[in-house]
N, CA, C and O atoms as CSV, one atom per row, in Angstrom:
chain,resi,resn,atom,element,x,y,z
A,1,UNK,N,N,86.903,126.035,83.539
A,1,UNK,CA,C,86.459,126.135,84.624
A,1,UNK,C,C,85.455,125.458,84.972
A,1,UNK,O,O,85.269,125.237,86.169
A,2,UNK,N,N,84.681,125.031,84.106
A,2,UNK,CA,C,83.564,124.004,84.040
A,2,UNK,C,C,83.856,122.368,85.291
A,2,UNK,O,O,83.190,121.996,86.257
A,3,UNK,N,N,85.266,121.720,84.583
A,3,UNK,CA,C,84.700,121.274,85.330
A,3,UNK,C,C,85.355,120.816,86.550
A,3,UNK,O,O,85.729,119.659,86.739
A,4,UNK,N,N,85.438,121.497,87.124
A,4,UNK,CA,C,86.692,121.984,88.424
A,4,UNK,C,C,85.600,121.505,89.653
A,4,UNK,O,O,85.969,120.868,90.639
A,5,UNK,N,N,84.275,121.903,89.423
A,5,UNK,CA,C,83.451,121.666,90.595
A,5,UNK,C,C,83.432,120.289,91.071
A,5,UNK,O,O,83.615,120.061,92.267
A,6,UNK,N,N,83.267,119.541,90.398
A,6,UNK,CA,C,83.124,118.240,90.281
A,6,UNK,C,C,84.341,117.490,90.582
A,6,UNK,O,O,84.415,116.279,90.791
A,7,UNK,N,N,84.994,118.084,90.582
A,7,UNK,CA,C,86.491,117.438,90.889
A,7,UNK,C,C,86.971,117.788,91.904
A,7,UNK,O,O,88.052,117.487,92.410
A,8,UNK,N,N,85.678,118.854,92.453
A,8,UNK,CA,C,86.339,118.931,94.318
A,8,UNK,C,C,86.472,117.692,95.218
A,8,UNK,O,O,85.434,117.032,95.177
A,9,UNK,N,N,87.190,117.288,95.829
A,9,UNK,CA,C,87.036,116.667,97.009
A,9,UNK,C,C,86.863,116.872,98.163
A,9,UNK,O,O,87.511,117.874,98.467
A,10,UNK,N,N,86.195,116.366,99.227
A,10,UNK,CA,C,86.606,117.279,100.435
A,10,UNK,C,C,87.583,117.036,101.003
A,10,UNK,O,O,88.087,115.917,100.909
A,11,UNK,N,N,88.338,118.384,102.040
A,11,UNK,CA,C,89.648,118.056,102.236
A,11,UNK,C,C,89.675,117.128,103.472
A,11,UNK,O,O,90.719,116.476,103.488
A,12,UNK,N,N,88.842,116.859,104.528
A,12,UNK,CA,C,89.318,115.709,105.118
A,12,UNK,C,C,88.142,115.025,105.440
A,12,UNK,O,O,87.087,115.550,105.795
A,13,UNK,N,N,88.440,113.438,105.258
A,13,UNK,CA,C,87.329,112.588,105.265
A,13,UNK,C,C,87.804,111.883,106.543
A,13,UNK,O,O,88.971,111.652,106.860
A,14,UNK,N,N,86.265,111.471,107.467
A,14,UNK,CA,C,86.506,110.627,108.471
A,14,UNK,C,C,86.366,108.973,108.165
A,14,UNK,O,O,86.322,108.750,106.955
A,15,UNK,N,N,86.310,108.128,108.758
A,15,UNK,CA,C,86.244,106.900,108.961
A,15,UNK,C,C,86.521,105.859,110.808
A,15,UNK,O,O,87.591,105.673,111.387
A,16,UNK,N,N,85.637,105.575,111.079
A,16,UNK,CA,C,85.861,105.087,112.382
A,16,UNK,C,C,84.987,103.670,112.209
A,16,UNK,O,O,83.870,103.515,111.715
A,17,UNK,N,N,86.042,102.548,112.884
A,17,UNK,CA,C,85.098,101.096,113.006
A,17,UNK,C,C,85.921,100.536,114.278
A,17,UNK,O,O,86.993,100.870,114.781
A,18,UNK,N,N,85.092,99.675,114.544
A,18,UNK,CA,C,85.555,98.638,115.807
A,18,UNK,C,C,85.585,97.212,115.699
A,18,UNK,O,O,85.144,96.508,114.790
A,19,UNK,N,N,86.116,96.916,116.659
A,19,UNK,CA,C,86.513,95.444,116.555
A,19,UNK,C,C,86.864,94.634,118.258
A,19,UNK,O,O,87.634,95.211,119.026
A,20,UNK,N,N,86.317,93.526,118.594
A,20,UNK,CA,C,86.802,93.407,119.515
A,20,UNK,C,C,88.022,91.959,119.410
A,20,UNK,O,O,87.758,90.820,119.027
A,21,UNK,N,N,89.122,92.399,119.801
A,21,UNK,CA,C,90.448,91.654,119.381
A,21,UNK,C,C,90.931,91.253,121.015
A,21,UNK,O,O,91.410,92.019,121.851
A,22,UNK,N,N,90.660,89.929,121.136
A,22,UNK,CA,C,91.487,88.742,122.744
A,22,UNK,C,C,90.356,89.956,123.800
A,22,UNK,O,O,90.596,90.807,124.657
A,23,UNK,N,N,88.977,89.373,123.076
A,23,UNK,CA,C,88.183,89.847,124.780
A,23,UNK,C,C,88.327,91.501,124.882
A,23,UNK,O,O,87.778,92.004,125.862
A,24,UNK,N,N,89.000,92.377,123.979
A,24,UNK,CA,C,88.920,93.650,124.331
A,24,UNK,C,C,88.558,94.492,123.024
A,24,UNK,O,O,89.261,94.587,122.018
A,25,UNK,N,N,87.225,95.127,123.264
A,25,UNK,CA,C,86.831,96.531,122.539
A,25,UNK,C,C,88.260,97.325,122.002
A,25,UNK,O,O,89.194,97.487,122.788
A,26,UNK,N,N,88.321,97.745,120.750
A,26,UNK,CA,C,89.356,97.926,120.012
A,26,UNK,C,C,88.862,99.028,119.046
A,26,UNK,O,O,88.500,98.441,118.026
A,27,UNK,N,N,88.714,100.126,118.931
A,27,UNK,CA,C,88.424,101.382,118.153
A,27,UNK,C,C,89.314,102.104,117.399
A,27,UNK,O,O,90.434,102.290,117.874
A,28,UNK,N,N,89.051,102.536,116.350
A,28,UNK,CA,C,90.146,102.729,115.301
A,28,UNK,C,C,89.665,104.010,114.474
A,28,UNK,O,O,88.511,103.714,114.164
A,29,UNK,N,N,89.944,105.295,113.945
A,29,UNK,CA,C,89.305,106.432,113.926
A,29,UNK,C,C,91.192,106.799,112.620
A,29,UNK,O,O,92.414,106.880,112.750
A,30,UNK,N,N,90.102,106.884,111.526
A,30,UNK,CA,C,90.934,107.458,110.464
A,30,UNK,C,C,90.508,108.739,110.135
A,30,UNK,O,O,89.360,109.181,110.096
A,31,UNK,N,N,91.923,109.463,109.827
A,31,UNK,CA,C,91.194,110.898,109.055
A,31,UNK,C,C,91.955,111.003,107.623
A,31,UNK,O,O,93.184,110.960,107.660
A,32,UNK,N,N,91.330,111.134,106.397
A,32,UNK,CA,C,92.011,110.695,105.315
A,32,UNK,C,C,92.260,112.241,105.178
A,32,UNK,O,O,91.675,113.191,105.699
A,33,UNK,N,N,93.283,112.183,104.334
A,33,UNK,CA,C,93.220,113.850,103.621
A,33,UNK,C,C,93.828,113.551,102.605
A,33,UNK,O,O,94.072,112.382,102.304
A,34,UNK,N,N,94.243,114.773,101.766
A,34,UNK,CA,C,95.165,114.395,99.982
A,34,UNK,C,C,95.632,113.169,99.957
A,34,UNK,O,O,94.965,112.156,99.747
A,35,UNK,N,N,97.213,113.257,100.250
A,35,UNK,CA,C,98.709,112.694,100.364
A,35,UNK,C,C,98.761,112.014,101.667
A,35,UNK,O,O,99.820,111.403,101.808
A,36,UNK,N,N,97.954,111.924,102.663
A,36,UNK,CA,C,98.526,111.204,104.025
A,36,UNK,C,C,97.390,111.147,104.749
A,36,UNK,O,O,96.424,111.903,104.651
A,37,UNK,N,N,97.586,109.852,105.782
A,37,UNK,CA,C,96.092,110.364,106.497
A,37,UNK,C,C,96.867,109.957,108.518
A,37,UNK,O,O,97.961,109.617,108.970
A,38,UNK,N,N,95.811,110.198,108.964
A,38,UNK,CA,C,96.198,109.904,110.512
A,38,UNK,C,C,95.511,108.533,110.690
A,38,UNK,O,O,94.635,108.156,109.911
A,39,UNK,N,N,95.916,107.830,111.693
A,39,UNK,CA,C,95.539,106.259,111.927
A,39,UNK,C,C,95.237,106.144,113.646
A,39,UNK,O,O,96.102,105.631,114.355
A,40,UNK,N,N,94.092,106.604,114.180
A,40,UNK,CA,C,94.119,106.339,115.989
A,40,UNK,C,C,93.826,105.031,116.293
A,40,UNK,O,O,93.239,104.427,115.397
A,41,UNK,N,N,94.125,104.271,117.545
A,41,UNK,CA,C,93.866,102.805,117.905
A,41,UNK,C,C,93.631,103.653,119.272
A,41,UNK,O,O,94.196,104.588,119.840
A,42,UNK,N,N,92.580,102.890,119.482
A,42,UNK,CA,C,92.516,102.693,120.980
A,42,UNK,C,C,91.234,101.750,121.764
A,42,UNK,O,O,90.477,100.858,121.382
A,43,UNK,N,N,91.405,102.306,122.750
A,43,UNK,CA,C,90.276,101.612,123.532
A,43,UNK,C,C,89.452,102.997,124.789
A,43,UNK,O,O,88.397,102.801,125.392
A,44,UNK,N,N,90.077,103.954,124.860
A,44,UNK,CA,C,89.491,104.951,125.207
A,44,UNK,C,C,89.967,106.665,124.393
A,44,UNK,O,O,90.869,106.824,123.571
A,45,UNK,N,N,89.356,107.373,124.761
A,45,UNK,CA,C,89.924,108.520,123.664
A,45,UNK,C,C,90.656,109.592,124.896
A,45,UNK,O,O,90.201,110.385,125.720
A,46,UNK,N,N,92.214,109.058,124.451
A,46,UNK,CA,C,93.339,109.338,125.076
A,46,UNK,C,C,94.335,109.880,123.507
A,46,UNK,O,O,93.907,109.601,122.387
A,47,UNK,N,N,95.784,110.732,123.732
A,47,UNK,CA,C,96.458,110.416,122.459
A,47,UNK,C,C,97.752,110.695,123.389
A,47,UNK,O,O,98.361,111.709,123.731
A,48,UNK,N,N,97.869,109.424,123.613
A,48,UNK,CA,C,99.418,109.392,124.625
A,48,UNK,C,C,100.431,109.155,123.434
A,48,UNK,O,O,101.447,108.616,123.873
A,49,UNK,N,N,100.473,109.318,122.449
A,49,UNK,CA,C,101.751,109.543,121.546
A,49,UNK,C,C,101.175,109.162,120.005
A,49,UNK,O,O,100.190,108.569,119.564
A,50,UNK,N,N,102.253,109.784,119.489
A,50,UNK,CA,C,101.891,110.176,117.835
A,50,UNK,C,C,103.221,109.769,116.847
A,50,UNK,O,O,104.222,109.795,117.564
A,51,UNK,N,N,103.445,109.533,115.948
A,51,UNK,CA,C,104.398,108.764,115.304
A,51,UNK,C,C,104.069,109.666,114.002
A,51,UNK,O,O,103.052,110.354,113.923
A,52,UNK,N,N,105.214,109.566,112.825
A,52,UNK,CA,C,104.488,109.669,111.677
A,52,UNK,C,C,105.900,109.316,111.049
A,52,UNK,O,O,106.927,109.280,111.727
A,53,UNK,N,N,105.839,108.983,109.297
A,53,UNK,CA,C,106.725,107.779,108.371
A,53,UNK,C,C,105.902,108.791,107.388
A,53,UNK,O,O,104.847,109.424,107.420
A,54,UNK,N,N,107.045,108.565,106.455
A,54,UNK,CA,C,107.046,108.973,105.235
A,54,UNK,C,C,108.121,107.933,104.219
A,54,UNK,O,O,109.049,107.301,104.724
A,55,UNK,N,N,107.816,107.900,102.799
A,55,UNK,CA,C,108.541,107.234,101.966
A,55,UNK,C,C,109.345,108.405,101.744
A,55,UNK,O,O,108.991,109.541,102.062
A,56,UNK,N,N,110.774,108.014,101.020
A,56,UNK,CA,C,111.716,108.624,100.372
A,56,UNK,C,C,112.677,108.372,99.554
A,56,UNK,O,O,112.866,107.167,99.724
A,57,UNK,N,N,113.649,108.851,98.516
A,57,UNK,CA,C,113.810,108.215,97.162
A,57,UNK,C,C,115.016,107.539,97.410
A,57,UNK,O,O,115.395,106.627,96.675
A,58,UNK,N,N,115.852,108.047,98.718
A,58,UNK,CA,C,117.029,107.582,99.017
A,58,UNK,C,C,117.242,105.714,99.843
A,58,UNK,O,O,118.259,105.036,99.983
A,59,UNK,N,N,116.121,105.496,100.136
A,59,UNK,CA,C,115.943,104.018,100.899
A,59,UNK,C,C,114.584,104.152,100.864
A,59,UNK,O,O,113.687,104.978,101.034
A,60,UNK,N,N,114.931,102.202,100.370
A,60,UNK,CA,C,113.186,101.765,100.435
A,60,UNK,C,C,112.690,101.627,101.667
A,60,UNK,O,O,111.499,101.354,101.520
A,61,UNK,N,N,113.056,101.684,103.215
A,61,UNK,CA,C,112.478,101.489,104.301
A,61,UNK,C,C,111.956,103.229,104.525
A,61,UNK,O,O,112.826,104.054,104.805
A,62,UNK,N,N,110.862,103.557,104.412
A,62,UNK,CA,C,110.088,104.634,105.061
A,62,UNK,C,C,110.885,105.283,106.186
A,62,UNK,O,O,111.189,104.558,107.133
A,63,UNK,N,N,111.228,106.447,106.197
A,63,UNK,CA,C,111.457,107.205,107.783
A,63,UNK,C,C,110.780,107.922,108.623
A,63,UNK,O,O,110.097,108.923,108.407
A,64,UNK,N,N,111.018,107.308,109.705
A,64,UNK,CA,C,109.769,107.499,110.773
A,64,UNK,C,C,110.746,108.370,112.152
A,64,UNK,O,O,111.945,108.441,112.423
A,65,UNK,N,N,109.156,109.066,112.919
A,65,UNK,CA,C,109.668,109.525,114.187
A,65,UNK,C,C,108.948,110.010,114.666
A,65,UNK,O,O,108.095,110.723,114.137
A,66,UNK,N,N,109.108,109.701,116.175
A,66,UNK,CA,C,107.737,109.906,117.136
A,66,UNK,C,C,107.412,111.149,117.578
A,66,UNK,O,O,108.423,111.568,118.140
A,67,UNK,N,N,106.428,112.084,117.639
A,67,UNK,CA,C,106.079,113.053,117.744
A,67,UNK,C,C,105.869,113.359,119.174
A,67,UNK,O,O,106.401,114.232,119.859
A,68,UNK,N,N,104.814,112.289,119.551
A,68,UNK,CA,C,104.694,112.864,120.928
A,68,UNK,C,C,104.582,111.610,121.417
A,68,UNK,O,O,104.272,110.705,120.643
A,69,UNK,N,N,104.873,111.282,123.133
A,69,UNK,CA,C,104.809,110.133,123.872
A,69,UNK,C,C,106.564,109.459,124.304
A,69,UNK,O,O,107.622,110.088,124.321
A,70,UNK,N,N,106.343,108.152,124.577
A,70,UNK,CA,C,107.519,107.548,125.311
A,70,UNK,C,C,108.006,106.998,124.137
A,70,UNK,O,O,107.427,106.215,123.384
A,71,UNK,N,N,109.495,107.629,124.006
A,71,UNK,CA,C,110.656,106.962,123.104
A,71,UNK,C,C,111.043,105.573,122.896
A,71,UNK,O,O,111.721,105.099,121.985
A,72,UNK,N,N,110.322,104.818,124.213
A,72,UNK,CA,C,111.054,103.395,124.241
A,72,UNK,C,C,109.692,102.665,123.501
A,72,UNK,O,O,109.827,101.499,123.130
A,73,UNK,N,N,108.834,103.115,123.363
A,73,UNK,CA,C,107.584,102.340,122.751
A,73,UNK,C,C,107.563,102.509,121.438
A,73,UNK,O,O,107.113,103.617,121.147
A,74,UNK,N,N,107.921,101.748,120.363
A,74,UNK,CA,C,107.982,102.485,119.405
A,74,UNK,C,C,107.006,101.331,118.066
A,74,UNK,O,O,107.387,101.050,116.929
A,75,UNK,N,N,106.132,101.035,118.544
A,75,UNK,CA,C,104.554,100.494,118.306
A,75,UNK,C,C,103.962,101.138,117.126
A,75,UNK,O,O,103.560,100.608,116.091
A,76,UNK,N,N,103.990,103.058,117.653
A,76,UNK,CA,C,103.334,103.847,116.882
A,76,UNK,C,C,103.935,103.949,115.496
A,76,UNK,O,O,103.391,103.745,114.410
A,77,UNK,N,N,105.130,104.296,115.763
A,77,UNK,CA,C,106.526,104.049,114.422
A,77,UNK,C,C,106.785,103.345,113.593
A,77,UNK,O,O,107.029,103.545,112.403
A,78,UNK,N,N,106.737,102.255,114.329
A,78,UNK,CA,C,106.178,100.804,113.462
A,78,UNK,C,C,105.077,100.738,112.500
A,78,UNK,O,O,105.093,100.400,111.316
A,79,UNK,N,N,104.253,101.074,113.142
A,79,UNK,CA,C,102.925,100.857,112.019
A,79,UNK,C,C,102.705,101.825,110.936
A,79,UNK,O,O,102.041,101.704,109.906
A,80,UNK,N,N,103.584,103.073,111.499
A,80,UNK,CA,C,103.462,104.297,110.651
A,80,UNK,C,C,104.412,104.049,109.277
A,80,UNK,O,O,103.990,104.353,108.162
A,81,UNK,N,N,105.583,103.532,109.468
A,81,UNK,CA,C,106.534,102.778,108.784
A,81,UNK,C,C,105.480,102.047,108.188
A,81,UNK,O,O,104.807,102.890,107.594
A,82,UNK,N,N,104.959,100.885,108.023
A,82,UNK,CA,C,104.684,99.996,107.403
A,82,UNK,C,C,103.630,100.445,106.461
A,82,UNK,O,O,103.587,100.219,105.252
A,83,UNK,N,N,102.412,101.411,107.506
A,83,UNK,CA,C,101.458,101.779,106.757
A,83,UNK,C,C,101.971,102.807,105.352
A,83,UNK,O,O,101.212,103.026,104.408
A,84,UNK,N,N,103.106,103.249,105.423
A,84,UNK,CA,C,103.742,104.166,104.388
A,84,UNK,C,C,104.253,103.450,103.562
A,84,UNK,O,O,104.489,103.865,102.427
A,85,UNK,N,N,104.463,102.529,103.855
A,85,UNK,CA,C,105.338,101.602,102.448
A,85,UNK,C,C,104.274,100.806,101.781
A,85,UNK,O,O,104.569,100.225,100.737
A,86,UNK,N,N,102.891,100.696,102.333
A,86,UNK,CA,C,102.446,100.062,101.862
A,86,UNK,C,C,101.194,100.979,100.618
A,86,UNK,O,O,100.746,100.548,99.556
A,87,UNK,N,N,100.959,102.210,101.247
A,87,UNK,CA,C,99.840,103.084,100.575
A,87,UNK,C,C,101.114,104.103,99.937
A,87,UNK,O,O,100.731,104.683,98.921
A,88,UNK,N,N,102.510,104.423,100.323
A,88,UNK,CA,C,103.207,105.617,99.784
A,88,UNK,C,C,102.373,106.929,100.107
A,88,UNK,O,O,102.039,107.609,99.137
A,89,UNK,N,N,101.907,107.460,101.714
A,89,UNK,CA,C,101.776,108.323,101.436
A,89,UNK,C,C,102.493,108.578,102.887
A,89,UNK,O,O,103.157,107.761,103.524
A,90,UNK,N,N,102.136,110.126,103.290
A,90,UNK,CA,C,102.754,110.372,104.589
A,90,UNK,C,C,101.426,109.737,105.908
A,90,UNK,O,O,100.208,109.836,105.763
A,91,UNK,N,N,102.063,109.190,106.969
A,91,UNK,CA,C,101.263,108.270,107.711
A,91,UNK,C,C,101.354,108.839,109.242
A,91,UNK,O,O,102.446,109.031,109.776
A,92,UNK,N,N,100.153,109.084,109.877
A,92,UNK,CA,C,100.673,109.461,111.063
A,92,UNK,C,C,99.895,108.505,111.956
A,92,UNK,O,O,98.739,108.209,111.656
A,93,UNK,N,N,100.366,108.107,112.825
A,93,UNK,CA,C,100.083,106.776,113.810
A,93,UNK,C,C,99.739,107.271,115.463
A,93,UNK,O,O,100.480,108.059,116.053
A,94,UNK,N,N,98.943,106.888,115.866
A,94,UNK,CA,C,98.614,107.405,117.356
A,94,UNK,C,C,98.402,105.858,117.819
A,94,UNK,O,O,97.483,105.401,117.140
A,95,UNK,N,N,98.805,105.084,118.535
A,95,UNK,CA,C,98.791,103.216,119.268
A,95,UNK,C,C,98.534,103.983,120.555
A,95,UNK,O,O,99.251,104.798,121.134
A,96,UNK,N,N,97.170,103.452,120.894
A,96,UNK,CA,C,96.679,104.083,122.509
A,96,UNK,C,C,96.357,102.958,123.339
A,96,UNK,O,O,95.604,102.972,124.313
A,97,UNK,N,N,97.095,101.822,122.796
A,97,UNK,CA,C,95.980,100.433,123.667
A,97,UNK,C,C,97.594,99.943,124.320
A,97,UNK,O,O,98.670,100.012,123.726
A,98,UNK,N,N,97.333,99.442,125.726
A,98,UNK,CA,C,98.277,98.588,126.769
A,98,UNK,C,C,99.531,97.788,126.285
A,98,UNK,O,O,99.076,97.016,125.441
A,99,UNK,N,N,100.580,97.625,126.366
A,99,UNK,CA,C,101.684,96.991,125.861
A,99,UNK,C,C,101.008,95.737,125.707
A,99,UNK,O,O,100.191,95.410,126.567
A,100,UNK,N,N,101.249,94.956,124.682
A,100,UNK,CA,C,100.736,93.213,124.296
A,100,UNK,C,C,101.764,92.729,124.101
A,100,UNK,O,O,102.845,93.316,124.150
A,101,UNK,N,N,101.589,91.627,123.858
A,101,UNK,CA,C,102.145,90.742,122.955
A,101,UNK,C,C,102.369,91.125,121.772
A,101,UNK,O,O,102.096,92.278,121.435
A,102,UNK,N,N,102.971,90.128,120.819
A,102,UNK,CA,C,103.295,90.796,119.425
A,102,UNK,C,C,101.795,89.868,118.411
A,102,UNK,O,O,101.297,90.329,117.384
A,103,UNK,N,N,101.372,88.532,119.090
A,103,UNK,CA,C,100.338,88.401,119.007
A,103,UNK,C,C,99.065,89.586,118.717
A,103,UNK,O,O,98.443,89.966,117.725
A,104,UNK,N,N,99.076,89.858,119.924
A,104,UNK,CA,C,98.201,91.277,119.967
A,104,UNK,C,C,97.874,92.059,119.154
A,104,UNK,O,O,96.697,92.201,118.822
A,105,UNK,N,N,98.843,92.729,118.665
A,105,UNK,CA,C,99.705,93.623,117.751
A,105,UNK,C,C,99.250,93.509,116.168
A,105,UNK,O,O,98.710,94.163,115.275
A,106,UNK,N,N,99.817,92.278,116.431
A,106,UNK,CA,C,99.482,91.426,114.760
A,106,UNK,C,C,97.686,91.248,114.415
A,106,UNK,O,O,97.240,91.551,113.309
A,107,UNK,N,N,97.187,90.951,115.045
A,107,UNK,CA,C,95.684,90.798,115.206
A,107,UNK,C,C,95.122,92.231,114.818
A,107,UNK,O,O,94.297,92.378,113.916
A,108,UNK,N,N,95.611,93.221,115.533
A,108,UNK,CA,C,95.625,94.907,115.377
A,108,UNK,C,C,95.479,95.201,113.324
A,108,UNK,O,O,94.675,95.376,112.409
A,109,UNK,N,N,97.201,95.044,113.717
A,109,UNK,CA,C,97.131,95.358,112.284
A,109,UNK,C,C,97.047,94.247,110.776
A,109,UNK,O,O,97.386,94.362,109.598
A,110,UNK,N,N,96.387,93.156,111.634
A,110,UNK,CA,C,95.089,92.228,110.487
A,110,UNK,C,C,93.929,93.124,110.399
A,110,UNK,O,O,93.299,93.179,109.342
A,111,UNK,N,N,93.754,93.490,110.927
A,111,UNK,CA,C,92.081,94.153,111.407
A,111,UNK,C,C,92.451,95.353,110.414
A,111,UNK,O,O,91.816,95.371,109.359
A,112,UNK,N,N,93.375,96.330,110.617
A,112,UNK,CA,C,93.795,97.408,109.860
A,112,UNK,C,C,93.665,96.778,108.374
A,112,UNK,O,O,92.648,97.163,107.797
A,113,UNK,N,N,94.433,95.943,107.677
A,113,UNK,CA,C,94.775,95.868,106.532
A,113,UNK,C,C,93.436,95.211,105.624
A,113,UNK,O,O,93.288,95.176,104.403
A,114,UNK,N,N,92.412,94.644,106.874
A,114,UNK,CA,C,91.003,93.918,106.567
A,114,UNK,C,C,90.007,95.370,105.702
A,114,UNK,O,O,89.302,95.405,104.693
A,115,UNK,N,N,90.455,96.471,106.793
A,115,UNK,CA,C,89.515,97.447,106.070
A,115,UNK,C,C,90.130,98.616,105.339
A,115,UNK,O,O,89.482,99.600,104.982
A,116,UNK,N,N,91.487,98.436,105.129
A,116,UNK,CA,C,92.145,98.734,103.786
A,116,UNK,C,C,92.023,98.293,102.630
A,116,UNK,O,O,92.233,98.856,101.555
A,117,UNK,N,N,91.642,97.164,102.878
A,117,UNK,CA,C,90.810,96.375,101.709
A,117,UNK,C,C,89.473,96.845,100.952
A,117,UNK,O,O,89.312,97.289,99.815
A,118,UNK,N,N,88.547,96.576,102.026
A,118,UNK,CA,C,87.222,97.025,102.025
A,118,UNK,C,C,86.786,98.600,101.772
A,118,UNK,O,O,85.595,98.842,101.576
A,119,UNK,N,N,87.668,99.571,101.777
A,119,UNK,CA,C,87.514,100.944,101.926
A,119,UNK,C,C,88.939,101.203,101.674
A,119,UNK,O,O,89.577,101.352,102.717
A,120,UNK,N,N,89.573,101.294,100.666
A,120,UNK,CA,C,90.975,102.071,100.249
A,120,UNK,C,C,91.396,103.549,99.764
A,120,UNK,O,O,92.465,104.132,99.589
A,121,UNK,N,N,89.459,104.000,99.579
A,121,UNK,CA,C,89.506,105.514,99.750
A,121,UNK,C,C,89.581,105.969,100.654
A,121,UNK,O,O,89.623,107.191,100.513
A,122,UNK,N,N,89.649,105.538,102.033
A,122,UNK,CA,C,89.361,106.491,103.416
A,122,UNK,C,C,90.899,105.773,104.028
A,122,UNK,O,O,91.079,105.484,105.211
A,123,UNK,N,N,91.751,105.609,103.096
A,123,UNK,CA,C,93.464,105.604,103.666
A,123,UNK,C,C,93.921,106.096,102.825
A,123,UNK,O,O,95.135,106.298,102.812
């Protein structure tokens, strides 16, 4: 029992960052837990959709589903799948930005990758 106290980590870690992307201020909020994390992306405090993805041993492509929101918008599910594949964790994503072209979404994704490289312990 001696070493247990030193090994205890916070149950939930929070990490926030922002970036101006194509003249739009985009906010990112990461809630990290032991084997999963939630990533919220938006410009205003709304939760218009939520998707989850996780790896499985039967398929190299992570399985994902939309938990909340418009089923025709697959942005959250796609982000969750790519992040689950990269991190090997269960990933919840809430993408709350207006529909934009693929280039804007790519810029958002690149900003997330940059943050993951700088602070891997937060994801």
